[in-house]
N, C-alpha and C positions, 0 to 999 in steps of 0.2 A: 619751414619754421617761419611762417609769416612773410608777407611781402610778395610782390609779383615780379620784381626785377630779377634779372639773371645774376645768380650769385656764383662766385668762384674767383680764383686768382687769375689775373690776366697774363697772357703770354708776354714775354719781354719784347721790346721794340728795337734793341740794338742789333748790330751786324753779326754777333756771335750766338751760336747755340749754347745752351747752358746745361752743365752737369752739376751734380752735387753728391756728396758722401758725408757720412758722420765719422769723426775721428776721436778716439779716446787713447791718449798716450799715458802710460802708467795707470793701471786699473784702479788705484786707490783714490781716495777722496782728494788728495792734493794734486792729482794729475790733471792734465788738460782735456777738456771735452768741448768739441765744437762741431758745427756743420760747415762744410766747405763748399762754396759755390764757385764755379770756375768756367771759363770758356772751354767748350768741348768740340770734338770732331762731329761733323754731321753724320748721322747714321740712320738706319731704318727704324724699325719699331723699338721703342725704348720703354723702360719701366718707370712709372711715375710714383714717387713715394707718397704715402699718406701725410696729410698736414699734421694730424695728431699722431705722433709716432707710437704711442702706447696708451692704453686705457688709463694708466696711472695718472696721466696728465689731466684727464677729465676729473678725477678725484681731487687732484691738486688744485685745479681751478675752483672746484666747489668749495674746498677748504678756504682758499684765498678770498672768495666772495662771501664767506661766512654762511654758506648754505649747507644743508644736510646732504652729505654725500650719497645717502641711500636713494634719494630721488633726483638730486641735481646732477650727479655724475652721469647717470643714464640719459638724462635730458641733453646734457652737453655733448655726449657721444652721438646721440641721435641728430643733433643740430650740426655738428662739425666732423663727426668721425669718418664720413665718406669722402670728404674733400681731398683732392690730390694736388700736389705741387707740380706745376707744369715744367719739369726739368727732367733730364735723363739721369736716373739713379746709377751711380758708378760708371757713367759714360766716359769714354776715352778722352783724356785730357788733350787739349790742342797745344802741343809743345812747339809752336811755330815762332814764338816771340817771348819777350819778357813783359810781365804784366804788373802794374802797380797793385798794391795790397791795401785792403781795408779790414781792420779788426772792428767787429760790430758788437755792441753791448746792449743786452735787452733791458727792459724796464721791470719794475717791481711786479711780481706775480706772473711774469711771462716765462718764456723758455725759448730755445734756439730757433724754432720754426715760425714764431709769431710775426716776424718781419720779412717773410719770404718774398713778398712782392717787391719790396725795395731792394733786397739783396739780389734777386734774380735780374732785375733791371740793370743794376750796377755791373753784374757779371757779364751781361749781354753787351755792355758797352766797353768791355775789355779789362775789367778788374777781377782779381781774385778776392773773394770776400769770406772771411772766417767769422761766423756768428757764434760767439761764445755762449755756452750754457753755464751760468754762474753757480758756484757751490757755496756761496756765502749765506745760504738760506733765504735769499730774496726771490728766487724762482718759485713758481707755484709748487713745483717739485722737480727733482732731478735725481740722478742715480750715479753710483760708481759700482765697481765690481769687487766682490769678496770671494775668497776661496774658503773651503771648509777649515783649512788650517788657520787662516787669518781671523776666522770668527772667534778664535780663542784669545785674540788680542784684548787687553783690558779696556781700550778705548780707541776711537777713531783718532788718528794722528799720532798715537804713541809709536815710537820707533823701537822695534824689538830686534834682537840679533838675527832672527829669521828674516825680518823685513829688510834689514840691511843687506843680507845676502841676495835677496831677490832684486834689490835695486841695482846691483852690479851687472846684471844681465849675464852672469856666468851660467845660470840655469836656463836652458832653452824653454820657450813658452809652452811647448808640448808636454813638459814634465810638471807643470803647475797643476794643482787640483782644479777640478771643474769650477768655473766661476759662476757666481749668482749675483743678481742685481740687488743692491742695497739702496733703497729709496730714501731720499733726504727731503723731508717736507718743508714747506714754507714756515718760517718762524714768525709767530705772532708776538706782538709786543706784550711783555708782562705788565701787570697793573702798576708795579712799583718801578718799572724800568724807564729810564730816560730815553725818549725817542731819538734825540740827536746822537747820543753816545753810541747807540746800536747802529744807526744808519751810517755814521761816519766810519765806524769800524768795518762795516760791510763794504763801504765805498773803497776803503784802502785794500781790502781783500780782492775786490773786483779789479782794481787797477793792476794788482799783481798777476791776476789771472790773464788779463789782456796781454801783459808783457810776456808771460809764459807761453801763450799761444804764438806770439811773435817769435819767441825762441824756437819753438817747434818748427815753424815754417822756415825760419832761417836755416835750421839743420837740414830740413828737406831740400831746400835750395842748394845747400852745400854738398848734397849727395850722401848725407848720413842716413843709415838704415833706421827707419822709424817703425816700431811695432805698433800696429793699430789693434786694440783689444776688441773692437767691434767687428761683426761680420761684414765683409765687403770684398769686392774684387778689383778695386782701383789700385793700380800699382803706383804708389806715391813717388817712387824713384824717377818716374817720367817727368816730374816737376823740377828736376835738378836744373839749376841755372835759368829757370823760367820765372822766378819771382823777383821783381825789381825792388830790392831792399833799400834803395835810396829814395823810393817813392812810396811811403807808407803813411796812411792816415788812420785815425780812430774815429768811430762814429757810434752814436747810440741814441736811444729814446728814453726820455724821462729820467729814471735812475741811471740809465745808460748814458744819458746826456751829461750828467754830472761826472759819471765815470770817465767819459772822454775828455772832459775839461781837466780833471786831476791827472789823467794819464799823460797828457802832453807836458805837464810840469815835472813829471817824475821819470819819463823815458824819452830821451832826446831823439830816439829813432822815429817817433811820431812827429811828422812835420806839421800837421794841422789836424783840426777836429771839427766834425759836424755834429752839433748838439740839437737833436730833434725834440722840441718842447721840453727842454731840460728842467729837471727838478733840482732847484738850486739849494734846497734846504740842507743836504748833507755836507756841503762844502764849508770848511773853516774860514774864518774872516781873513786870515793871513794871505789867502790866495788873491784877494782884491788889490793888494799892493804890488803884485808881481806883474812884470811885462810878459804876457803869454805869447806863444806862437799864435798864428791865425786861428780864429774860431768862427764858425758860422752857426748862429742861432736861428732855427726855423721854428717859429712858435705857432701854436694854434690860437684861435681867438678867445677860447673859453677857459683855458687852464691856468694861464699865468696870472699871478697877483702883481700889484704895483711894487711890492717889495722885491719880488723875483726880477722884474724888469729893471729895477734900480740896480740890482747886483750885476746884471748883464752890462748895463751902461757903465758901471764902475770898472769893469774889465775892459770895456771898449776905450775908456779914457786913457788907458796905457798903451793902446795899440789900435791905430786906425784901420788895420786889416781885419779887425773883429767886426762882423756884420750881424745885424739883427733885423729880421723881417717877421711879419705875421701873415698867415694865410687866412683870409677873410672867410668866415662861414665854417671853419673847421673846429673840431673838438679834440680832446687829448688822444682819443683812439683813432683819429683820422690818419695817423701815420703808422698804424698797425694793420695786419691782415683782417682783424675783426671788422673793420669798416666795410670790407668787401664781402665778408662771409655771413653777415647777419641780415636777416630780413627785418621788416618793420617792427614786428613784435619784440624781438630780442633787442633791436636797436633802441626802442623806447625803454626797455627794462635796464639796459646797461650803458646807454648813451654812447653808442659806437659810431653814430653818424651825425654830422653837422648839416648845415643847409647847402654846403657845396657838394657837388657830385663827387662820390668817393674816388673815382678814377681820375677826375680832373685834379683833385687835391693832391693825390699821390704823384701825378705827373709834374705838378709844380714843385713838390718836394724833391723829386728825382732830378729834374732839369736844373734847379737852383743849386743842388748839391754837386752835380757834375760840373757846372760852371766854376764853382768855388774850388773843387778839386783840381781842375785843369790849371787854374791860376796859381795854386800853391804847391802843386806837385810838378809843375813845369811840364805838363803833358802836351804832346803835339796832336791835339784833337780839334774838333770843331765845337766843343762844348761852350766856347766863349760866345756863341750865338745867343746864349741865355744870360749873359752878364747883367742885363738890366734887372733881372730878378734879385741879384745880390743887393741892389739898392732899394728893393721894394717897389720897383717900377713895373707894373703889368697888371693884367686883369686878375682879380681875387687876391692880390698881395698888397701889403702896405709896409712902409718903412717904420722902424721904431727910432724916433729921433730923440 
């Protein structure tokens, strides 16, 4: 699809091989759904998952882009449908140590695989990364599972006597009716609807989902048996006592950036946040009077407005551990996989590339984030070699003063 450069997701550079799996706990809409990236055992031939997990995501992207699904979804599938994520699907977890944890929140119109390059790199450096797929109707699409019995429910979210009995896990999963996917489309703003009211409501929903995923991983770490409603062969029980719950960060891009900021104010288990090109609009004004835990803003050159930068500075005025840098030559999509997977034609159509080399831009994002995480999660690593980036000191970066 246009362009002559080699397209695809790069292999990770850290010392660990990386595995991944999808986890859905509680098959209903209010359950948790995320992709888990983790250090895995070295093995022979491995299966690589597709970057687009299901054709429905192509239709969802077309809807989000306000394009006709009849022609745009097949085009997107042709452009992206064959890409693989260079990780071992359901690969054996490396249960040799305790790993710090990152909860990752995607941006508006995205889904759980869109930040695979960043998540893979972090996992290769010794983190467990849980990429949430949000069900606040901000993803281009997502799904939950329904049984034929549950289809009789009056509405999603209504709690019936039957649903309460299923919640108690008294009924073994094998006795449940066959599950089917129920797709949840992106919600477009109604003409008479206030943008801020909707986005702030979604923001609060997203924060709750991040905390629920952390709850799930806490239970796994404590040895609790977790039912995964998605097909897979990874035994989650091998992760018992391998997640360092004292070293947990939250990270996100755009809408996920503001999600990470609000999350650290509402859940003290998150020690710090990395906000990639954060969309500041959904946050309420009261947050700017609070003394937040450490936040690292990694901005693109083209997305942020002066008003957004002023809001970041207001947060920094209450905590000198809040850092703000700009990656020169980057655009909003430079921190997503789209910057790596689009050729020149699609890049021009959807502005997925800036003037900086996509790999170089992501390397700066990753190295700066690792330096910040080492500092505020008290990691015994060598990521402090990139500390200068936290001050905007280096090639292709600039501080925000």
